[in-house]
TORKOL-4160 file (C-alpha; in steps of 0.2 Angstrom, whole numbers, padded with zeros to 4 digits, m for minus):
423
<pt num="1" X="0000" Y="0000" Z="0000"/>
<pt num="2" X="0007" Y="0017" Z="m0005"/>
<pt num="3" X="0012" Y="0028" Z="0010"/>
<pt num="4" X="0000" Y="0042" Z="0015"/>
<pt num="5" X="0011" Y="0058" Z="0017"/>
<pt num="6" X="0003" Y="0073" Z="0024"/>
<pt num="7" X="0005" Y="0089" Z="0012"/>
<pt num="8" X="0015" Y="0102" Z="0021"/>
<pt num="9" X="0001" Y="0115" Z="0019"/>
<pt num="10" X="m0010" Y="0104" Z="0030"/>
<pt num="11" X="0002" Y="0103" Z="0045"/>
<pt num="12" X="m0002" Y="0112" Z="0061"/>
<pt num="13" X="0004" Y="0111" Z="0079"/>
<pt num="14" X="m0011" Y="0099" Z="0081"/>
<pt num="15" X="m0003" Y="0086" Z="0071"/>
<pt num="16" X="0006" Y="0074" Z="0083"/>
<pt num="17" X="0007" Y="0058" Z="0072"/>
<pt num="18" X="0011" Y="0061" Z="0054"/>
<pt num="19" X="0023" Y="0057" Z="0039"/>
<pt num="20" X="0030" Y="0069" Z="0026"/>
<pt num="21" X="0040" Y="0066" Z="0011"/>
<pt num="22" X="0051" Y="0082" Z="0008"/>
<pt num="23" X="0067" Y="0088" Z="0000"/>
<pt num="24" X="0079" Y="0099" Z="0009"/>
<pt num="25" X="0078" Y="0115" Z="m0002"/>
<pt num="26" X="0088" Y="0127" Z="0009"/>
<pt num="27" X="0101" Y="0124" Z="0022"/>
<pt num="28" X="0110" Y="0138" Z="0030"/>
<pt num="29" X="0127" Y="0138" Z="0039"/>
<pt num="30" X="0126" Y="0136" Z="0057"/>
<pt num="31" X="0124" Y="0153" Z="0067"/>
<pt num="32" X="0132" Y="0156" Z="0084"/>
<pt num="33" X="0126" Y="0173" Z="0090"/>
<pt num="34" X="0134" Y="0179" Z="0106"/>
<pt num="35" X="0124" Y="0175" Z="0122"/>
<pt num="36" X="0110" Y="0166" Z="0112"/>
<pt num="37" X="0107" Y="0149" Z="0106"/>
<pt num="38" X="0116" Y="0143" Z="0091"/>
<pt num="39" X="0104" Y="0139" Z="0077"/>
<pt num="40" X="0103" Y="0132" Z="0059"/>
<pt num="41" X="0088" Y="0135" Z="0047"/>
<pt num="42" X="0082" Y="0123" Z="0034"/>
<pt num="43" X="0068" Y="0124" Z="0021"/>
<pt num="44" X="0059" Y="0108" Z="0016"/>
<pt num="45" X="0048" Y="0106" Z="0000"/>
<pt num="46" X="0035" Y="0092" Z="m0004"/>
<pt num="47" X="0030" Y="0086" Z="m0021"/>
<pt num="48" X="0016" Y="0099" Z="m0022"/>
<pt num="49" X="0028" Y="0113" Z="m0020"/>
<pt num="50" X="0022" Y="0117" Z="m0002"/>
<pt num="51" X="0036" Y="0123" Z="0010"/>
<pt num="52" X="0040" Y="0123" Z="0028"/>
<pt num="53" X="0054" Y="0129" Z="0038"/>
<pt num="54" X="0064" Y="0119" Z="0050"/>
<pt num="55" X="0076" Y="0125" Z="0064"/>
<pt num="56" X="0090" Y="0116" Z="0073"/>
<pt num="57" X="0096" Y="0122" Z="0090"/>
<pt num="58" X="0113" Y="0120" Z="0099"/>
<pt num="59" X="0119" Y="0102" Z="0099"/>
<pt num="60" X="0106" Y="0096" Z="0087"/>
<pt num="61" X="0116" Y="0106" Z="0073"/>
<pt num="62" X="0130" Y="0094" Z="0075"/>
<pt num="63" X="0119" Y="0079" Z="0078"/>
<pt num="64" X="0110" Y="0082" Z="0061"/>
<pt num="65" X="0125" Y="0087" Z="0051"/>
<pt num="66" X="0126" Y="0071" Z="0041"/>
<pt num="67" X="0107" Y="0067" Z="0042"/>
<pt num="68" X="0099" Y="0081" Z="0033"/>
<pt num="69" X="0109" Y="0085" Z="0017"/>
<pt num="70" X="0105" Y="0099" Z="0005"/>
<pt num="71" X="0095" Y="0093" Z="m0010"/>
<pt num="72" X="0092" Y="0076" Z="m0004"/>
<pt num="73" X="0074" Y="0068" Z="0000"/>
<pt num="74" X="0068" Y="0062" Z="0016"/>
<pt num="75" X="0053" Y="0054" Z="0025"/>
<pt num="76" X="0051" Y="0064" Z="0042"/>
<pt num="77" X="0039" Y="0058" Z="0055"/>
<pt num="78" X="0031" Y="0066" Z="0071"/>
<pt num="79" X="0043" Y="0081" Z="0072"/>
<pt num="80" X="0034" Y="0094" Z="0083"/>
<pt num="81" X="0026" Y="0108" Z="0073"/>
<pt num="82" X="0028" Y="0125" Z="0082"/>
<pt num="83" X="0020" Y="0142" Z="0079"/>
<pt num="84" X="0031" Y="0155" Z="0070"/>
<pt num="85" X="0034" Y="0171" Z="0079"/>
<pt num="86" X="0021" Y="0183" Z="0073"/>
<pt num="87" X="0034" Y="0196" Z="0068"/>
<pt num="88" X="0041" Y="0184" Z="0055"/>
<pt num="89" X="0025" Y="0175" Z="0049"/>
<pt num="90" X="0024" Y="0185" Z="0033"/>
<pt num="91" X="0041" Y="0179" Z="0028"/>
<pt num="92" X="0043" Y="0162" Z="0036"/>
<pt num="93" X="0025" Y="0155" Z="0036"/>
<pt num="94" X="0013" Y="0151" Z="0051"/>
<pt num="95" X="0022" Y="0136" Z="0057"/>
<pt num="96" X="0040" Y="0128" Z="0058"/>
<pt num="97" X="0046" Y="0110" Z="0060"/>
<pt num="98" X="0056" Y="0107" Z="0075"/>
<pt num="99" X="0066" Y="0091" Z="0080"/>
<pt num="100" X="0061" Y="0083" Z="0096"/>
<pt num="101" X="0065" Y="0066" Z="0104"/>
<pt num="102" X="0051" Y="0058" Z="0095"/>
<pt num="103" X="0056" Y="0064" Z="0077"/>
<pt num="104" X="0060" Y="0050" Z="0065"/>
<pt num="105" X="0070" Y="0054" Z="0049"/>
<pt num="106" X="0073" Y="0041" Z="0035"/>
<pt num="107" X="0083" Y="0045" Z="0018"/>
<pt num="108" X="0072" Y="0041" Z="0003"/>
<pt num="109" X="0087" Y="0035" Z="m0006"/>
<pt num="110" X="0100" Y="0030" Z="0007"/>
<pt num="111" X="0113" Y="0024" Z="m0006"/>
<pt num="112" X="0114" Y="0040" Z="m0016"/>
<pt num="113" X="0131" Y="0049" Z="m0016"/>
<pt num="114" X="0134" Y="0067" Z="m0013"/>
<pt num="115" X="0125" Y="0080" Z="m0024"/>
<pt num="116" X="0137" Y="0086" Z="m0037"/>
<pt num="117" X="0136" Y="0104" Z="m0044"/>
<pt num="118" X="0127" Y="0106" Z="m0060"/>
<pt num="119" X="0134" Y="0123" Z="m0066"/>
<pt num="120" X="0124" Y="0134" Z="m0077"/>
<pt num="121" X="0135" Y="0143" Z="m0091"/>
<pt num="122" X="0134" Y="0162" Z="m0087"/>
<pt num="123" X="0127" Y="0166" Z="m0105"/>
<pt num="124" X="0113" Y="0154" Z="m0101"/>
<pt num="125" X="0107" Y="0162" Z="m0085"/>
<pt num="126" X="0090" Y="0169" Z="m0090"/>
<pt num="127" X="0089" Y="0188" Z="m0092"/>
<pt num="128" X="0073" Y="0190" Z="m0082"/>
<pt num="129" X="0065" Y="0184" Z="m0066"/>
<pt num="130" X="0048" Y="0184" Z="m0058"/>
<pt num="131" X="0040" Y="0180" Z="m0042"/>
<pt num="132" X="0038" Y="0162" Z="m0048"/>
<pt num="133" X="0057" Y="0161" Z="m0050"/>
<pt num="134" X="0062" Y="0165" Z="m0032"/>
<pt num="135" X="0065" Y="0147" Z="m0027"/>
<pt num="136" X="0076" Y="0143" Z="m0042"/>
<pt num="137" X="0094" Y="0138" Z="m0038"/>
<pt num="138" X="0109" Y="0141" Z="m0048"/>
<pt num="139" X="0127" Y="0134" Z="m0047"/>
<pt num="140" X="0139" Y="0146" Z="m0055"/>
<pt num="141" X="0158" Y="0143" Z="m0060"/>
<pt num="142" X="0168" Y="0158" Z="m0066"/>
<pt num="143" X="0183" Y="0169" Z="m0065"/>
<pt num="144" X="0182" Y="0184" Z="m0054"/>
<pt num="145" X="0184" Y="0201" Z="m0064"/>
<pt num="146" X="0178" Y="0213" Z="m0051"/>
<pt num="147" X="0175" Y="0213" Z="m0032"/>
<pt num="148" X="0168" Y="0229" Z="m0025"/>
<pt num="149" X="0171" Y="0236" Z="m0007"/>
<pt num="150" X="0159" Y="0230" Z="0006"/>
<pt num="151" X="0145" Y="0242" Z="0009"/>
<pt num="152" X="0131" Y="0243" Z="0022"/>
<pt num="153" X="0113" Y="0242" Z="0019"/>
<pt num="154" X="0098" Y="0244" Z="0030"/>
<pt num="155" X="0081" Y="0235" Z="0029"/>
<pt num="156" X="0065" Y="0244" Z="0031"/>
<pt num="157" X="0065" Y="0237" Z="0050"/>
<pt num="158" X="0081" Y="0246" Z="0053"/>
<pt num="159" X="0092" Y="0231" Z="0052"/>
<pt num="160" X="0110" Y="0234" Z="0045"/>
<pt num="161" X="0119" Y="0221" Z="0035"/>
<pt num="162" X="0135" Y="0220" Z="0024"/>
<pt num="163" X="0133" Y="0217" Z="0005"/>
<pt num="164" X="0145" Y="0216" Z="m0009"/>
<pt num="165" X="0145" Y="0213" Z="m0028"/>
<pt num="166" X="0156" Y="0200" Z="m0036"/>
<pt num="167" X="0157" Y="0200" Z="m0055"/>
<pt num="168" X="0162" Y="0184" Z="m0064"/>
<pt num="169" X="0164" Y="0178" Z="m0082"/>
<pt num="170" X="0167" Y="0161" Z="m0090"/>
<pt num="171" X="0170" Y="0154" Z="m0108"/>
<pt num="172" X="0152" Y="0157" Z="m0113"/>
<pt num="173" X="0153" Y="0176" Z="m0112"/>
<pt num="174" X="0157" Y="0185" Z="m0128"/>
<pt num="175" X="0153" Y="0203" Z="m0125"/>
<pt num="176" X="0162" Y="0215" Z="m0113"/>
<pt num="177" X="0150" Y="0221" Z="m0100"/>
<pt num="178" X="0141" Y="0204" Z="m0099"/>
<pt num="179" X="0149" Y="0198" Z="m0084"/>
<pt num="180" X="0137" Y="0191" Z="m0071"/>
<pt num="181" X="0134" Y="0201" Z="m0055"/>
<pt num="182" X="0132" Y="0191" Z="m0039"/>
<pt num="183" X="0126" Y="0200" Z="m0024"/>
<pt num="184" X="0132" Y="0193" Z="m0007"/>
<pt num="185" X="0126" Y="0197" Z="0010"/>
<pt num="186" X="0132" Y="0195" Z="0028"/>
<pt num="187" X="0147" Y="0184" Z="0031"/>
<pt num="188" X="0148" Y="0179" Z="0013"/>
<pt num="189" X="0151" Y="0198" Z="0009"/>
<pt num="190" X="0165" Y="0199" Z="0023"/>
<pt num="191" X="0173" Y="0183" Z="0028"/>
<pt num="192" X="0171" Y="0173" Z="0013"/>
<pt num="193" X="0175" Y="0187" Z="0000"/>
<pt num="194" X="0191" Y="0190" Z="0009"/>
<pt num="195" X="0197" Y="0175" Z="0000"/>
<pt num="196" X="0194" Y="0184" Z="m0017"/>
<pt num="197" X="0204" Y="0201" Z="m0013"/>
<pt num="198" X="0218" Y="0196" Z="m0024"/>
<pt num="199" X="0207" Y="0196" Z="m0040"/>
<pt num="200" X="0217" Y="0209" Z="m0048"/>
<pt num="201" X="0234" Y="0200" Z="m0046"/>
<pt num="202" X="0229" Y="0183" Z="m0052"/>
<pt num="203" X="0214" Y="0174" Z="m0061"/>
<pt num="204" X="0204" Y="0167" Z="m0047"/>
<pt num="205" X="0192" Y="0153" Z="m0051"/>
<pt num="206" X="0177" Y="0152" Z="m0039"/>
<pt num="207" X="0162" Y="0141" Z="m0037"/>
<pt num="208" X="0145" Y="0148" Z="m0030"/>
<pt num="209" X="0132" Y="0135" Z="m0025"/>
<pt num="210" X="0114" Y="0139" Z="m0022"/>
<pt num="211" X="0112" Y="0156" Z="m0029"/>
<pt num="212" X="0095" Y="0163" Z="m0032"/>
<pt num="213" X="0087" Y="0176" Z="m0044"/>
<pt num="214" X="0087" Y="0194" Z="m0039"/>
<pt num="215" X="0083" Y="0211" Z="m0047"/>
<pt num="216" X="0099" Y="0221" Z="m0046"/>
<pt num="217" X="0103" Y="0233" Z="m0060"/>
<pt num="218" X="0093" Y="0222" Z="m0071"/>
<pt num="219" X="0094" Y="0203" Z="m0068"/>
<pt num="220" X="0108" Y="0196" Z="m0057"/>
<pt num="221" X="0110" Y="0182" Z="m0044"/>
<pt num="222" X="0111" Y="0184" Z="m0026"/>
<pt num="223" X="0115" Y="0174" Z="m0011"/>
<pt num="224" X="0102" Y="0163" Z="m0002"/>
<pt num="225" X="0102" Y="0156" Z="0015"/>
<pt num="226" X="0111" Y="0141" Z="0008"/>
<pt num="227" X="0124" Y="0149" Z="m0003"/>
<pt num="228" X="0142" Y="0143" Z="m0001"/>
<pt num="229" X="0158" Y="0149" Z="m0010"/>
<pt num="230" X="0172" Y="0138" Z="m0015"/>
<pt num="231" X="0189" Y="0146" Z="m0020"/>
<pt num="232" X="0197" Y="0128" Z="m0023"/>
<pt num="233" X="0183" Y="0119" Z="m0033"/>
<pt num="234" X="0187" Y="0103" Z="m0042"/>
<pt num="235" X="0179" Y="0093" Z="m0056"/>
<pt num="236" X="0179" Y="0092" Z="m0075"/>
<pt num="237" X="0171" Y="0109" Z="m0077"/>
<pt num="238" X="0185" Y="0117" Z="m0067"/>
<pt num="239" X="0198" Y="0108" Z="m0077"/>
<pt num="240" X="0190" Y="0115" Z="m0093"/>
<pt num="241" X="0190" Y="0133" Z="m0086"/>
<pt num="242" X="0208" Y="0132" Z="m0081"/>
<pt num="243" X="0213" Y="0126" Z="m0098"/>
<pt num="244" X="0203" Y="0141" Z="m0106"/>
<pt num="245" X="0211" Y="0154" Z="m0095"/>
<pt num="246" X="0229" Y="0154" Z="m0103"/>
<pt num="247" X="0223" Y="0157" Z="m0120"/>
<pt num="248" X="0211" Y="0171" Z="m0115"/>
<pt num="249" X="0221" Y="0181" Z="m0103"/>
<pt num="250" X="0220" Y="0197" Z="m0113"/>
<pt num="251" X="0201" Y="0195" Z="m0114"/>
<pt num="252" X="0199" Y="0192" Z="m0096"/>
<pt num="253" X="0210" Y="0207" Z="m0092"/>
<pt num="254" X="0199" Y="0217" Z="m0104"/>
<pt num="255" X="0184" Y="0212" Z="m0094"/>
<pt num="256" X="0193" Y="0218" Z="m0078"/>
<pt num="257" X="0197" Y="0234" Z="m0085"/>
<pt num="258" X="0180" Y="0237" Z="m0092"/>
<pt num="259" X="0172" Y="0234" Z="m0075"/>
<pt num="260" X="0185" Y="0246" Z="m0066"/>
<pt num="261" X="0181" Y="0259" Z="m0079"/>
<pt num="262" X="0162" Y="0258" Z="m0077"/>
<pt num="263" X="0162" Y="0256" Z="m0058"/>
<pt num="264" X="0177" Y="0267" Z="m0052"/>
<pt num="265" X="0181" Y="0278" Z="m0067"/>
<pt num="266" X="0166" Y="0289" Z="m0067"/>
<pt num="267" X="0174" Y="0306" Z="m0064"/>
<pt num="268" X="0162" Y="0321" Z="m0063"/>
<pt num="269" X="0175" Y="0331" Z="m0073"/>
<pt num="270" X="0171" Y="0321" Z="m0089"/>
<pt num="271" X="0155" Y="0328" Z="m0095"/>
<pt num="272" X="0144" Y="0320" Z="m0109"/>
<pt num="273" X="0132" Y="0330" Z="m0120"/>
<pt num="274" X="0114" Y="0325" Z="m0120"/>
<pt num="275" X="0115" Y="0323" Z="m0139"/>
<pt num="276" X="0129" Y="0309" Z="m0137"/>
<pt num="277" X="0119" Y="0301" Z="m0123"/>
<pt num="278" X="0103" Y="0300" Z="m0134"/>
<pt num="279" X="0113" Y="0292" Z="m0148"/>
<pt num="280" X="0119" Y="0278" Z="m0137"/>
<pt num="281" X="0111" Y="0261" Z="m0142"/>
<pt num="282" X="0105" Y="0247" Z="m0130"/>
<pt num="283" X="0116" Y="0234" Z="m0140"/>
<pt num="284" X="0132" Y="0243" Z="m0135"/>
<pt num="285" X="0127" Y="0250" Z="m0117"/>
<pt num="286" X="0130" Y="0240" Z="m0101"/>
<pt num="287" X="0120" Y="0240" Z="m0085"/>
<pt num="288" X="0134" Y="0248" Z="m0075"/>
<pt num="289" X="0138" Y="0263" Z="m0087"/>
<pt num="290" X="0138" Y="0279" Z="m0079"/>
<pt num="291" X="0139" Y="0296" Z="m0087"/>
<pt num="292" X="0139" Y="0314" Z="m0081"/>
<pt num="293" X="0129" Y="0328" Z="m0088"/>
<pt num="294" X="0129" Y="0347" Z="m0085"/>
<pt num="295" X="0111" Y="0353" Z="m0087"/>
<pt num="296" X="0098" Y="0365" Z="m0082"/>
<pt num="297" X="0079" Y="0361" Z="m0080"/>
<pt num="298" X="0070" Y="0375" Z="m0091"/>
<pt num="299" X="0052" Y="0371" Z="m0085"/>
<pt num="300" X="0052" Y="0361" Z="m0068"/>
<pt num="301" X="0034" Y="0358" Z="m0063"/>
<pt num="302" X="0026" Y="0356" Z="m0046"/>
<pt num="303" X="0014" Y="0342" Z="m0052"/>
<pt num="304" X="0029" Y="0331" Z="m0058"/>
<pt num="305" X="0034" Y="0330" Z="m0040"/>
<pt num="306" X="0028" Y="0313" Z="m0032"/>
<pt num="307" X="0029" Y="0313" Z="m0013"/>
<pt num="308" X="0018" Y="0301" Z="m0002"/>
<pt num="309" X="0018" Y="0288" Z="0011"/>
<pt num="310" X="0017" Y="0271" Z="0002"/>
<pt num="311" X="0019" Y="0253" Z="0003"/>
<pt num="312" X="0037" Y="0247" Z="0003"/>
<pt num="313" X="0032" Y="0233" Z="m0010"/>
<pt num="314" X="0021" Y="0240" Z="m0023"/>
<pt num="315" X="0021" Y="0259" Z="m0019"/>
<pt num="316" X="0002" Y="0261" Z="m0016"/>
<pt num="317" X="m0003" Y="0276" Z="m0006"/>
<pt num="318" X="m0007" Y="0272" Z="0012"/>
<pt num="319" X="m0012" Y="0283" Z="0027"/>
<pt num="320" X="0000" Y="0274" Z="0039"/>
<pt num="321" X="0015" Y="0282" Z="0047"/>
<pt num="322" X="0033" Y="0276" Z="0041"/>
<pt num="323" X="0038" Y="0259" Z="0047"/>
<pt num="324" X="0021" Y="0254" Z="0052"/>
<pt num="325" X="0016" Y="0237" Z="0047"/>
<pt num="326" X="0000" Y="0234" Z="0038"/>
<pt num="327" X="m0008" Y="0221" Z="0026"/>
<pt num="328" X="m0007" Y="0227" Z="0008"/>
<pt num="329" X="m0021" Y="0221" Z="m0003"/>
<pt num="330" X="m0010" Y="0223" Z="m0018"/>
<pt num="331" X="0005" Y="0213" Z="m0012"/>
<pt num="332" X="m0006" Y="0201" Z="m0003"/>
<pt num="333" X="0006" Y="0202" Z="0012"/>
<pt num="334" X="0012" Y="0211" Z="0028"/>
<pt num="335" X="0021" Y="0227" Z="0021"/>
<pt num="336" X="0028" Y="0243" Z="0029"/>
<pt num="337" X="0023" Y="0260" Z="0025"/>
<pt num="338" X="0038" Y="0271" Z="0020"/>
<pt num="339" X="0041" Y="0289" Z="0013"/>
<pt num="340" X="0042" Y="0288" Z="m0006"/>
<pt num="341" X="0048" Y="0304" Z="m0016"/>
<pt num="342" X="0052" Y="0306" Z="m0034"/>
<pt num="343" X="0053" Y="0320" Z="m0047"/>
<pt num="344" X="0052" Y="0319" Z="m0066"/>
<pt num="345" X="0059" Y="0333" Z="m0077"/>
<pt num="346" X="0066" Y="0337" Z="m0094"/>
<pt num="347" X="0085" Y="0341" Z="m0093"/>
<pt num="348" X="0093" Y="0352" Z="m0106"/>
<pt num="349" X="0110" Y="0357" Z="m0112"/>
<pt num="350" X="0116" Y="0366" Z="m0128"/>
<pt num="351" X="0114" Y="0350" Z="m0138"/>
<pt num="352" X="0097" Y="0343" Z="m0134"/>
<pt num="353" X="0085" Y="0338" Z="m0120"/>
<pt num="354" X="0081" Y="0321" Z="m0111"/>
<pt num="355" X="0067" Y="0316" Z="m0099"/>
<pt num="356" X="0073" Y="0309" Z="m0083"/>
<pt num="357" X="0067" Y="0304" Z="m0065"/>
<pt num="358" X="0076" Y="0306" Z="m0049"/>
<pt num="359" X="0071" Y="0295" Z="m0034"/>
<pt num="360" X="0074" Y="0296" Z="m0015"/>
<pt num="361" X="0090" Y="0304" Z="m0010"/>
<pt num="362" X="0093" Y="0311" Z="m0028"/>
<pt num="363" X="0076" Y="0319" Z="m0028"/>
<pt num="364" X="0080" Y="0327" Z="m0011"/>
<pt num="365" X="0096" Y="0334" Z="m0017"/>
<pt num="366" X="0089" Y="0341" Z="m0033"/>
<pt num="367" X="0074" Y="0350" Z="m0024"/>
<pt num="368" X="0084" Y="0354" Z="m0008"/>
<pt num="369" X="0071" Y="0347" Z="0003"/>
<pt num="370" X="0070" Y="0331" Z="0014"/>
<pt num="371" X="0057" Y="0318" Z="0010"/>
<pt num="372" X="0046" Y="0323" Z="0025"/>
<pt num="373" X="0046" Y="0341" Z="0019"/>
<pt num="374" X="0042" Y="0336" Z="0002"/>
<pt num="375" X="0027" Y="0326" Z="0008"/>
<pt num="376" X="0020" Y="0340" Z="0018"/>
<pt num="377" X="0023" Y="0353" Z="0003"/>
<pt num="378" X="0013" Y="0342" Z="m0009"/>
<pt num="379" X="m0003" Y="0343" Z="0002"/>
<pt num="380" X="m0001" Y="0362" Z="0002"/>
<pt num="381" X="m0001" Y="0376" Z="m0011"/>
<pt num="382" X="0018" Y="0376" Z="m0010"/>
<pt num="383" X="0021" Y="0394" Z="m0017"/>
<pt num="384" X="0040" Y="0392" Z="m0014"/>
<pt num="385" X="0041" Y="0379" Z="m0028"/>
<pt num="386" X="0043" Y="0394" Z="m0040"/>
<pt num="387" X="0059" Y="0399" Z="m0032"/>
<pt num="388" X="0066" Y="0381" Z="m0034"/>
<pt num="389" X="0061" Y="0380" Z="m0052"/>
<pt num="390" X="0069" Y="0397" Z="m0055"/>
<pt num="391" X="0086" Y="0391" Z="m0048"/>
<pt num="392" X="0085" Y="0375" Z="m0058"/>
<pt num="393" X="0082" Y="0385" Z="m0074"/>
<pt num="394" X="0095" Y="0398" Z="m0071"/>
<pt num="395" X="0110" Y="0388" Z="m0063"/>
<pt num="396" X="0118" Y="0373" Z="m0072"/>
<pt num="397" X="0121" Y="0358" Z="m0061"/>
<pt num="398" X="0128" Y="0340" Z="m0063"/>
<pt num="399" X="0119" Y="0324" Z="m0065"/>
<pt num="400" X="0126" Y="0306" Z="m0065"/>
<pt num="401" X="0114" Y="0295" Z="m0075"/>
<pt num="402" X="0114" Y="0276" Z="m0079"/>
<pt num="403" X="0103" Y="0263" Z="m0087"/>
<pt num="404" X="0088" Y="0257" Z="m0078"/>
<pt num="405" X="0086" Y="0238" Z="m0074"/>
<pt num="406" X="0076" Y="0236" Z="m0091"/>
<pt num="407" X="0093" Y="0235" Z="m0100"/>
<pt num="408" X="0096" Y="0218" Z="m0093"/>
<pt num="409" X="0079" Y="0212" Z="m0092"/>
<pt num="410" X="0072" Y="0216" Z="m0109"/>
<pt num="411" X="0086" Y="0225" Z="m0118"/>
<pt num="412" X="0077" Y="0242" Z="m0117"/>
<pt num="413" X="0088" Y="0258" Z="m0114"/>
<pt num="414" X="0081" Y="0271" Z="m0103"/>
<pt num="415" X="0092" Y="0282" Z="m0092"/>
<pt num="416" X="0089" Y="0287" Z="m0073"/>
<pt num="417" X="0097" Y="0299" Z="m0061"/>
<pt num="418" X="0110" Y="0290" Z="m0050"/>
<pt num="419" X="0117" Y="0306" Z="m0041"/>
<pt num="420" X="0115" Y="0324" Z="m0041"/>
<pt num="421" X="0128" Y="0338" Z="m0038"/>
<pt num="422" X="0122" Y="0356" Z="m0035"/>
<pt num="423" X="0135" Y="0369" Z="m0032"/>
């Protein structure tokens, strides 16, 4: 008789005796926070695509090290189902699986060997992603052609974390500028990337496992809770890439120089005309290009300023104060209300004009007001706007522009403001 497995979306804390058949889809490195329990997070998926999180604490991390392996299938029985902390339910689901003394775990295929990486050639990484792709997993093998400095980002909840971009190429890449951007967070951006700091001195081959799609200057890949980095990979694909490098050292060096020029060589003293910017084509423009313009705004309009409190997901207007959590009927999830400001305008120089939009901090710098002030001004007559418009018309200033993410997703070239310098 065929075993009766409970679908994961039917599990609740009321289930005491049950069996589930699942694959380990995510497995994070163990975390050892100071003065707190050590923990390790997992994500399980059943045959219907339902998911549930699992958590190992303290000594169970070591005990289960060789029992629950990433990407392998198991039958799990009678593990206690716990309620997720309400603060995290919108991200992690209502319940999670814990591992008490009565839990039974049996590998579905006990004689299977280790899971070997199935690398995706960089040129075959799809240029678009959607909500349905968020659980896709990629294995990437490549040569590092750029490693940015670590930077700090802050979530809408105020949590700060380290982030860093790595750019890699392989033998499938033909065009300069088509290197794959991989965004890494947390210890991957600091401790693990420390192994890549000699990328300018020698060609470093690196293997990334368990990357996921992310929208980042168009399409790129980002670290997941399961991502690992191996700077000493082995296997036939590695041997082939090692053999390719000596014959293509000049081309790899060109890739490196191209990235350095795009990311670090954008001097504001080198001014491009709007005519030349408008003549650029999507087929020869890369996602990380940056150009400086010196412009005026002949006809700034108050109605082109957008300033409101909106959902951090979809941007929908909402009356909630910033950082207040609410259920968004557009996103169908718990979201956070945040201040959102932008301004669209036609910039001009002696050679032509171009329609641009400045968001967030760039909008604040351009208009000389903080986001809170802009939101208040938009609900009043705002007579002072005429003075701002007059200054933008009379006094030239510098704009740094770059392509929107559409250049990578669909090959469409549209420019957006990246920074503003007003003297």
